[in-house]
VOMISE-212081 format. One record per residue (C-alpha): residue in three letters; x, y, z. Coordinates in nm, 3 decimals. Example, Ala and Ser with C-alpha at 12.3 -4.5 7.8 and 13.67 -1.06 7.14 Angstrom:
VOMISE-212081
resn, c1, c2, c3
ALA, 1.230, -0.450, 0.780;
SER, 1.367, -0.106, 0.714;
This chain:
VOMISE-212081
resn, c1, c2, c3
MET, 8.794, 14.605, -10.973;
SER, 8.800, 14.462, -11.325;
GLU, 8.826, 14.702, -11.615;
PHE, 8.556, 14.494, -11.787;
ASP, 8.183, 14.474, -11.711;
ALA, 8.154, 14.127, -11.863;
ASP, 8.379, 13.835, -11.944;
LEU, 8.164, 13.761, -12.249;
PHE, 7.920, 13.993, -12.424;
VAL, 7.698, 13.824, -12.684;
ILE, 7.530, 14.028, -12.956;
GLY, 7.224, 13.831, -13.062;
ALA, 7.013, 13.581, -12.870;
GLY, 6.960, 13.324, -13.141;
SER, 7.052, 12.958, -13.117;
GLY, 7.430, 13.006, -13.131;
GLY, 7.439, 13.307, -12.900;
VAL, 7.211, 13.151, -12.641;
ARG, 7.416, 12.830, -12.628;
ALA, 7.745, 13.016, -12.595;
ALA, 7.605, 13.236, -12.318;
ARG, 7.464, 12.947, -12.115;
ILE, 7.777, 12.734, -12.141;
ALA, 8.005, 13.028, -12.059;
ALA, 7.795, 13.119, -11.756;
GLY, 7.813, 12.757, -11.646;
TYR, 8.189, 12.794, -11.629;
GLY, 8.146, 13.091, -11.396;
ALA, 8.194, 13.367, -11.653;
ARG, 8.010, 13.698, -11.625;
VAL, 7.791, 13.693, -11.935;
MET, 7.560, 13.948, -12.096;
VAL, 7.340, 13.899, -12.403;
ALA, 7.186, 14.184, -12.604;
GLU, 6.886, 14.108, -12.825;
GLU, 6.685, 14.381, -12.996;
PHE, 6.399, 14.160, -13.115;
ARG, 6.298, 13.837, -12.940;
VAL, 6.503, 13.572, -12.762;
GLY, 6.535, 13.258, -12.971;
GLY, 6.651, 13.399, -13.301;
THR, 6.542, 13.310, -13.651;
CYS, 6.499, 12.938, -13.586;
VAL, 6.256, 12.972, -13.298;
ILE, 6.077, 13.295, -13.388;
ARG, 6.049, 13.298, -13.769;
GLY, 6.235, 13.000, -13.906;
CYS, 6.264, 12.628, -13.840;
VAL, 6.008, 12.594, -13.562;
PRO, 5.714, 12.791, -13.702;
LYS, 5.788, 12.651, -14.048;
LYS, 5.767, 12.292, -13.922;
LEU, 5.436, 12.373, -13.750;
LEU, 5.297, 12.502, -14.080;
VAL, 5.435, 12.194, -14.258;
TYR, 5.244, 11.973, -14.015;
ALA, 4.928, 12.170, -14.090;
ALA, 4.972, 12.134, -14.466;
ARG, 5.026, 11.759, -14.446;
PHE, 4.676, 11.701, -14.311;
ASP, 4.550, 11.763, -14.665;
HIS, 4.693, 11.429, -14.778;
ALA, 4.602, 11.260, -14.451;
PHE, 4.234, 11.349, -14.492;
GLU, 4.234, 11.224, -14.852;
ASP, 4.410, 10.899, -14.764;
ALA, 4.189, 10.826, -14.465;
ALA, 3.891, 10.724, -14.680;
ALA, 4.092, 10.438, -14.831;
PHE, 4.144, 10.301, -14.480;
GLY, 3.775, 10.301, -14.392;
TRP, 3.736, 10.644, -14.237;
SER, 3.432, 10.855, -14.323;
LEU, 3.501, 11.226, -14.298;
GLY, 3.309, 11.540, -14.378;
THR, 3.451, 11.806, -14.603;
PRO, 3.764, 11.941, -14.428;
ALA, 3.791, 12.317, -14.383;
HIS, 4.100, 12.503, -14.272;
ASP, 4.118, 12.818, -14.059;
TRP, 4.442, 13.001, -14.141;
ARG, 4.402, 13.256, -13.863;
ALA, 4.352, 12.981, -13.605;
LEU, 4.673, 12.815, -13.725;
ILE, 4.873, 13.138, -13.704;
ALA, 4.734, 13.212, -13.358;
ALA, 4.830, 12.863, -13.238;
LYS, 5.176, 12.905, -13.391;
ASP, 5.218, 13.240, -13.215;
ARG, 5.124, 13.090, -12.878;
GLU, 5.382, 12.815, -12.920;
ILE, 5.655, 13.059, -13.023;
ALA, 5.576, 13.280, -12.721;
ARG, 5.599, 12.974, -12.496;
LEU, 5.937, 12.877, -12.641;
GLU, 6.071, 13.230, -12.611;
LYS, 5.986, 13.233, -12.241;
ILE, 6.174, 12.905, -12.198;
TYR, 6.482, 13.038, -12.379;
ARG, 6.481, 13.355, -12.170;
ALA, 6.424, 13.164, -11.845;
ASN, 6.710, 12.925, -11.924;
LEU, 6.946, 13.218, -11.978;
GLU, 6.843, 13.389, -11.657;
ARG, 6.859, 13.063, -11.462;
ALA, 7.216, 13.019, -11.583;
GLY, 7.304, 13.364, -11.450;
VAL, 7.315, 13.542, -11.786;
THR, 7.208, 13.907, -11.795;
VAL, 6.962, 13.956, -12.084;
ILE, 6.946, 14.308, -12.230;
ALA, 6.652, 14.393, -12.457;
GLU, 6.837, 14.648, -12.668;
ARG, 7.037, 14.675, -12.987;
ALA, 7.412, 14.664, -12.924;
VAL, 7.674, 14.807, -13.160;
PHE, 8.052, 14.829, -13.142;
GLU, 8.223, 15.149, -13.035;
ASP, 8.565, 14.985, -13.032;
ASP, 8.717, 14.638, -12.999;
HIS, 8.614, 14.604, -12.635;
THR, 8.318, 14.843, -12.603;
VAL, 7.955, 14.805, -12.708;
LEU, 7.695, 15.080, -12.702;
LEU, 7.334, 14.994, -12.611;
LYS, 7.133, 15.205, -12.853;
GLY, 6.819, 15.234, -12.642;
SER, 6.968, 15.345, -12.312;
GLY, 7.297, 15.487, -12.432;
ARG, 7.482, 15.267, -12.184;
ARG, 7.834, 15.154, -12.269;
ILE, 7.963, 14.813, -12.169;
ARG, 8.324, 14.699, -12.171;
ALA, 8.370, 14.328, -12.238;
ARG, 8.679, 14.110, -12.221;
ASN, 8.542, 13.894, -12.505;
ILE, 8.262, 13.961, -12.751;
LEU, 8.064, 13.714, -12.958;
ILE, 7.878, 13.820, -13.274;
ALA, 7.574, 13.597, -13.323;
THR, 7.339, 13.821, -13.519;
GLY, 7.231, 13.570, -13.782;
ALA, 7.109, 13.658, -14.130;
HIS, 6.804, 13.801, -14.304;
PRO, 6.614, 13.713, -14.621;
ILE, 6.687, 13.923, -14.929;
ARG, 6.460, 14.045, -15.207;
PRO, 6.577, 14.036, -15.568;
VAL, 6.580, 14.380, -15.729;
PHE, 6.322, 14.444, -16.002;
PRO, 6.042, 14.699, -16.053;
GLY, 5.780, 14.625, -15.789;
CYS, 6.007, 14.404, -15.576;
GLU, 5.877, 14.585, -15.266;
LEU, 5.548, 14.398, -15.321;
ALA, 5.717, 14.065, -15.248;
ALA, 5.697, 13.907, -14.905;
THR, 5.983, 13.710, -14.756;
SER, 5.973, 13.419, -14.514;
ASN, 5.960, 13.674, -14.231;
GLU, 5.624, 13.811, -14.345;
ALA, 5.487, 13.478, -14.468;
PHE, 5.453, 13.354, -14.110;
ASP, 5.215, 13.636, -14.021;
LEU, 4.984, 13.678, -14.321;
ASP, 4.635, 13.778, -14.215;
ARG, 4.477, 13.533, -14.459;
LEU, 4.577, 13.240, -14.679;
PRO, 4.639, 13.360, -15.035;
ARG, 4.455, 13.170, -15.310;
ARG, 4.732, 13.208, -15.568;
VAL, 5.099, 13.213, -15.475;
VAL, 5.414, 13.268, -15.678;
VAL, 5.731, 13.163, -15.498;
GLN, 6.056, 13.297, -15.639;
GLY, 6.353, 13.073, -15.568;
GLY, 6.460, 12.712, -15.588;
GLY, 6.620, 12.650, -15.249;
TYR, 6.483, 12.466, -14.950;
ILE, 6.289, 12.765, -14.812;
ALA, 6.118, 12.821, -15.147;
LEU, 6.018, 12.456, -15.183;
GLU, 5.904, 12.421, -14.824;
PHE, 5.673, 12.722, -14.849;
ALA, 5.549, 12.608, -15.188;
GLY, 5.445, 12.282, -15.021;
ILE, 5.289, 12.462, -14.724;
PHE, 5.074, 12.689, -14.939;
LYS, 4.976, 12.406, -15.173;
GLY, 4.883, 12.175, -14.887;
LEU, 4.661, 12.442, -14.734;
GLY, 4.474, 12.492, -15.060;
ALA, 4.652, 12.757, -15.266;
GLU, 4.753, 12.741, -15.631;
VAL, 5.132, 12.757, -15.637;
THR, 5.388, 12.843, -15.905;
VAL, 5.763, 12.827, -15.840;
VAL, 5.978, 13.059, -16.052;
HIS, 6.347, 12.974, -16.046;
ARG, 6.637, 13.101, -16.253;
GLY, 6.817, 12.767, -16.250;
GLU, 6.751, 12.459, -16.460;
ARG, 6.687, 12.253, -16.147;
VAL, 6.587, 12.318, -15.789;
LEU, 6.793, 12.259, -15.472;
ARG, 7.140, 12.351, -15.589;
GLY, 7.402, 12.158, -15.394;
PHE, 7.184, 11.852, -15.333;
ASP, 7.232, 11.518, -15.505;
GLU, 7.111, 11.527, -15.867;
ASP, 6.873, 11.236, -15.819;
ILE, 6.715, 11.415, -15.522;
ARG, 6.675, 11.734, -15.726;
LEU, 6.497, 11.554, -16.006;
ALA, 6.281, 11.333, -15.787;
ILE, 6.146, 11.606, -15.557;
GLN, 6.047, 11.827, -15.848;
LYS, 5.855, 11.538, -16.002;
GLU, 5.682, 11.471, -15.669;
MET, 5.581, 11.835, -15.631;
GLU, 5.459, 11.856, -15.990;
THR, 5.245, 11.547, -15.929;
GLN, 5.080, 11.739, -15.644;
GLY, 4.993, 12.024, -15.880;
ILE, 5.274, 12.270, -15.807;
ARG, 5.384, 12.441, -16.127;
PHE, 5.752, 12.510, -16.200;
ARG, 5.887, 12.782, -16.429;
LEU, 6.258, 12.700, -16.447;
SER, 6.535, 12.895, -16.621;
GLU, 6.310, 13.194, -16.565;
THR, 6.323, 13.516, -16.366;
ILE, 6.077, 13.786, -16.264;
ARG, 6.105, 14.107, -16.465;
ALA, 5.850, 14.313, -16.273;
ALA, 5.556, 14.301, -16.035;
ALA, 5.266, 14.542, -16.003;
ARG, 4.933, 14.568, -15.827;
ALA, 4.632, 14.459, -16.027;
ASP, 4.257, 14.454, -15.969;
ALA, 4.272, 14.087, -15.872;
GLY, 4.592, 14.107, -15.666;
LEU, 4.935, 14.114, -15.827;
ARG, 5.047, 14.089, -16.187;
ILE, 5.388, 13.928, -16.218;
GLU, 5.578, 13.961, -16.543;
LEU, 5.840, 13.700, -16.625;
ALA, 6.155, 13.774, -16.823;
GLY, 6.032, 13.542, -17.095;
GLY, 5.726, 13.757, -17.148;
ASP, 5.457, 13.554, -16.971;
GLU, 5.244, 13.704, -16.695;
ILE, 5.109, 13.534, -16.383;
GLU, 4.834, 13.667, -16.159;
ALA, 4.879, 13.603, -15.789;
ASP, 4.761, 13.712, -15.448;
LEU, 5.107, 13.668, -15.296;
LEU, 5.457, 13.692, -15.435;
MET, 5.709, 13.538, -15.198;
ALA, 6.082, 13.595, -15.250;
ALA, 6.296, 13.308, -15.122;
THR, 6.618, 13.366, -15.309;
GLY, 6.873, 13.364, -15.030;
ARG, 6.982, 13.524, -14.704;
MET, 7.246, 13.781, -14.614;
PRO, 7.450, 13.800, -14.291;
ASN, 7.339, 14.066, -14.042;
THR, 7.658, 14.270, -14.031;
SER, 7.530, 14.609, -14.144;
GLY, 7.492, 14.871, -13.873;
LEU, 7.685, 14.676, -13.609;
GLY, 7.963, 14.931, -13.592;
LEU, 8.217, 14.680, -13.718;
GLU, 8.398, 14.968, -13.890;
ASN, 8.497, 15.078, -13.539;
THR, 8.680, 14.750, -13.486;
GLY, 8.945, 14.548, -13.658;
VAL, 8.693, 14.276, -13.750;
ALA, 8.726, 14.177, -14.116;
LEU, 8.442, 14.074, -14.344;
ASP, 8.467, 13.830, -14.631;
PRO, 8.366, 13.928, -14.989;
ARG, 8.004, 13.825, -14.918;
GLY, 7.977, 14.060, -14.620;
ALA, 7.995, 13.780, -14.364;
VAL, 8.222, 13.795, -14.060;
ALA, 8.546, 13.619, -14.149;
VAL, 8.648, 13.362, -13.887;
ASP, 8.907, 13.090, -13.840;
ALA, 8.856, 12.725, -13.745;
VAL, 8.770, 12.816, -13.384;
SER, 8.530, 13.099, -13.482;
ARG, 8.780, 13.371, -13.395;
THR, 8.767, 13.689, -13.605;
SER, 9.063, 13.901, -13.709;
VAL, 9.046, 14.050, -13.356;
ALA, 9.171, 13.791, -13.107;
HIS, 8.900, 13.841, -12.845;
ILE, 8.603, 13.881, -13.082;
PHE, 8.429, 13.569, -13.211;
ALA, 8.137, 13.499, -13.443;
VAL, 7.910, 13.197, -13.488;
GLY, 7.609, 13.096, -13.692;
ASP, 7.469, 13.244, -14.011;
VAL, 7.654, 13.574, -13.968;
THR, 7.974, 13.388, -14.061;
GLY, 7.837, 13.255, -14.389;
ARG, 7.954, 12.903, -14.312;
VAL, 7.688, 12.633, -14.273;
ALA, 7.350, 12.799, -14.220;
LEU, 7.189, 12.539, -13.997;
THR, 7.067, 12.585, -13.641;
PRO, 7.247, 12.281, -13.492;
VAL, 7.571, 12.405, -13.647;
ALA, 7.533, 12.746, -13.482;
ILE, 7.462, 12.574, -13.150;
ARG, 7.773, 12.356, -13.182;
GLU, 7.985, 12.658, -13.276;
GLY, 7.856, 12.862, -12.982;
HIS, 7.924, 12.576, -12.743;
ALA, 8.276, 12.537, -12.880;
VAL, 8.353, 12.907, -12.833;
ALA, 8.243, 12.895, -12.469;
ASP, 8.444, 12.578, -12.410;
GLY, 8.750, 12.738, -12.565;
LEU, 8.728, 13.065, -12.373;
PHE, 8.628, 12.938, -12.031;
GLY, 8.657, 12.560, -12.028;
GLY, 9.014, 12.516, -12.144;
ARG, 8.909, 12.318, -12.454;
LEU, 8.980, 12.513, -12.770;
GLU, 8.860, 12.284, -13.050;
ALA, 8.746, 12.331, -13.407;
VAL, 8.396, 12.219, -13.500;
ASP, 8.387, 11.921, -13.734;
TYR, 8.168, 12.011, -14.033;
GLY, 8.182, 11.666, -14.190;
ALA, 7.869, 11.456, -14.237;
ILE, 7.614, 11.713, -14.126;
PRO, 7.261, 11.575, -14.167;
THR, 7.001, 11.807, -14.312;
ALA, 6.637, 11.794, -14.413;
VAL, 6.404, 11.974, -14.651;
PHE, 6.048, 11.962, -14.521;
THR, 5.876, 11.935, -14.854;
GLU, 5.598, 11.685, -14.909;
PRO, 5.737, 11.422, -14.916;
GLU, 6.038, 11.534, -14.715;
ILE, 6.406, 11.502, -14.794;
GLY, 6.674, 11.374, -14.560;
THR, 7.039, 11.372, -14.658;
VAL, 7.381, 11.329, -14.500;
GLY, 7.731, 11.312, -14.643;
ALA, 7.857, 11.339, -14.999;
THR, 7.645, 11.368, -15.310;
GLU, 7.734, 11.142, -15.600;
ALA, 7.897, 11.433, -15.785;
GLU, 8.105, 11.530, -15.481;
ALA, 8.220, 11.172, -15.429;
ARG, 8.317, 11.126, -15.795;
ALA, 8.508, 11.456, -15.795;
GLY, 8.769, 11.292, -15.574;
GLY, 8.868, 11.057, -15.855;
ALA, 8.826, 10.732, -15.658;
PRO, 8.586, 10.462, -15.783;
ILE, 8.235, 10.513, -15.649;
ASP, 7.955, 10.258, -15.615;
ILE, 7.593, 10.372, -15.621;
TYR, 7.299, 10.185, -15.473;
LYS, 6.953, 10.329, -15.519;
THR, 6.591, 10.234, -15.524;
SER, 6.250, 10.390, -15.583;
PHE, 5.930, 10.224, -15.470;
ARG, 5.570, 10.286, -15.378;
PRO, 5.529, 10.328, -15.002;
MET, 5.306, 10.077, -14.828;
LYS, 5.047, 10.338, -14.732;
ALA, 4.996, 10.427, -15.098;
THR, 4.895, 10.071, -15.186;
LEU, 4.557, 10.142, -15.030;
SER, 4.530, 10.518, -15.069;
GLY, 4.631, 10.508, -15.433;
ARG, 4.841, 10.822, -15.394;
ASP, 5.086, 10.875, -15.679;
THR, 5.409, 10.904, -15.482;
LYS, 5.739, 10.721, -15.453;
VAL, 6.005, 10.673, -15.187;
PHE, 6.357, 10.727, -15.316;
MET, 6.675, 10.607, -15.144;
LYS, 7.037, 10.628, -15.247;
LEU, 7.369, 10.520, -15.098;
VAL, 7.699, 10.665, -15.221;
VAL, 7.981, 10.421, -15.141;
ASP, 8.359, 10.440, -15.178;
GLY, 8.443, 10.161, -15.423;
GLU, 8.780, 10.092, -15.260;
SER, 8.718, 10.120, -14.886;
ASP, 8.346, 10.023, -14.898;
ARG, 8.275, 10.319, -14.669;
VAL, 7.930, 10.478, -14.702;
LEU, 7.998, 10.838, -14.801;
GLY, 7.644, 10.964, -14.839;
VAL, 7.280, 10.875, -14.781;
HIS, 6.996, 11.053, -14.963;
ILE, 6.625, 10.986, -14.902;
ILE, 6.290, 11.122, -15.016;
GLY, 5.987, 10.991, -14.832;
GLU, 5.786, 10.999, -14.514;
ALA, 6.008, 11.038, -14.205;
ALA, 6.320, 11.085, -14.422;
ALA, 6.459, 11.337, -14.174;
GLU, 6.415, 11.096, -13.883;
MET, 6.589, 10.817, -14.074;
VAL, 6.881, 11.035, -14.178;
GLN, 6.939, 11.167, -13.826;
CYS, 7.004, 10.809, -13.714;
LEU, 7.199, 10.717, -14.025;
ALA, 7.424, 11.019, -13.972;
ILE, 7.574, 10.838, -13.674;
ALA, 7.674, 10.548, -13.895;
VAL, 7.814, 10.775, -14.166;
LYS, 8.004, 10.980, -13.908;
MET, 8.154, 10.662, -13.759;
GLY, 8.274, 10.546, -14.101;
ALA, 8.031, 10.257, -14.146;
LYS, 8.083, 10.043, -14.453;
LYS, 7.829, 9.908, -14.695;
ALA, 7.906, 9.565, -14.549;
ASP, 7.789, 9.696, -14.210;
PHE, 7.460, 9.802, -14.365;
ASP, 7.431, 9.459, -14.531;
ALA, 7.497, 9.282, -14.202;
THR, 7.223, 9.476, -14.022;
MET, 6.894, 9.292, -13.982;
ALA, 6.604, 9.455, -14.163;
LEU, 6.302, 9.583, -13.974;
HIS, 5.990, 9.468, -14.160;
PRO, 5.760, 9.614, -14.275;
SER, 5.925, 9.955, -14.302;
ALA, 6.054, 10.180, -14.575;
ALA, 6.390, 10.206, -14.397;
GLU, 6.457, 9.834, -14.436;
GLU, 6.544, 9.903, -14.800;
LEU, 6.861, 10.075, -14.680;
VAL, 7.000, 9.749, -14.546;
THR, 6.871, 9.523, -14.823;
LEU, 7.015, 9.706, -15.124;
ARG, 7.249, 9.463, -15.296;
THR, 7.270, 9.555, -15.664;
LYS, 7.503, 9.832, -15.775;
TRP, 7.339, 10.086, -16.000;
GLN, 7.470, 10.093, -16.353;
PRO, 7.410, 10.403, -16.569;
GLY, 7.203, 10.350, -16.881;
């Protein structure tokens, strides 16, 4: 009889943990997964999926307005927030059942309890008190949103609570300048709220291409979203009309909802890691090597808990790679180059590869091609919006290093373009590709003039 109860024990049934468990079980491994909340993790339960559903809902605001220009006669639209949240909840419940069924169908044992480490090979199930010995353990516990510390910070909601508000707030202050902050600002604005974004930086979306950062703020301001940049919140307090939010600069804003979207922290606290030899990095994330192995040879970690690239597809790829390495005889590092990503603002952002600043930091000559134009739909609707596209090209090899887009279906375009960037396509390959007309995307293969500063 084996001294171990499982070949692989996974702590956390989010995207990375679920993928690792299913693939490992497919190789014939005995796999257990412990999840204290709901199967599916942040992405499915209170992240990417519900957010995108709310984004769809918010975009109908523009669709209704634009429809009249195309001959449609509509009554006055009215939105039911509670109906939206109920529909979202039904879809999330459906997806959770699918995730759970897929695990069970693969032969994975799903345990609805919190699991913590007792030693390098033993986990304790907190609900039942049962101890399980595992040959290998995978930490896939994800991350959680954080609240900045100031008097009254407990009054702020995070993205977790924003998905389950009992009513749509009329006035919203969003603290933060990252993609979660901007996406929720767009959601609340599209559904009818007054929105102010308070951000300590001079520009939003740190880490994105500078042209993207400037263009999306302008687009959101055109829609009526107010930005208070280089500003922080000093305090928040309850007021007769909701909340009174005091800014460090002295101004006050009244709001019905304060939402903190200032970052996320890895879920490593309370896991019993002090009972193991697993090391954490200075940010409190689980330190791992190129194959997601921790400082203990048989303990691995994937996804947001590692503090690497906090994207669902990355966690899935990492989880798959761990299972392949442990049970499939293919120990390979995940390639983090040219990862496509999207920000579901209105209009949305799609980007893949190097920003202009990153490309220039290498010292090689860089060619820039970019364009901004009115989308075809806006010629009739009259909406004040622009599509923006940018190619970052190596001036010596002609290789396309980065693609950055703002506009309708930007995410869909960039997912396809990521294949070309990953394969090392050159600007000449883009030029040689026949344009599809009429489309916004055709601009990407018809750009001919290099951008010159000034």
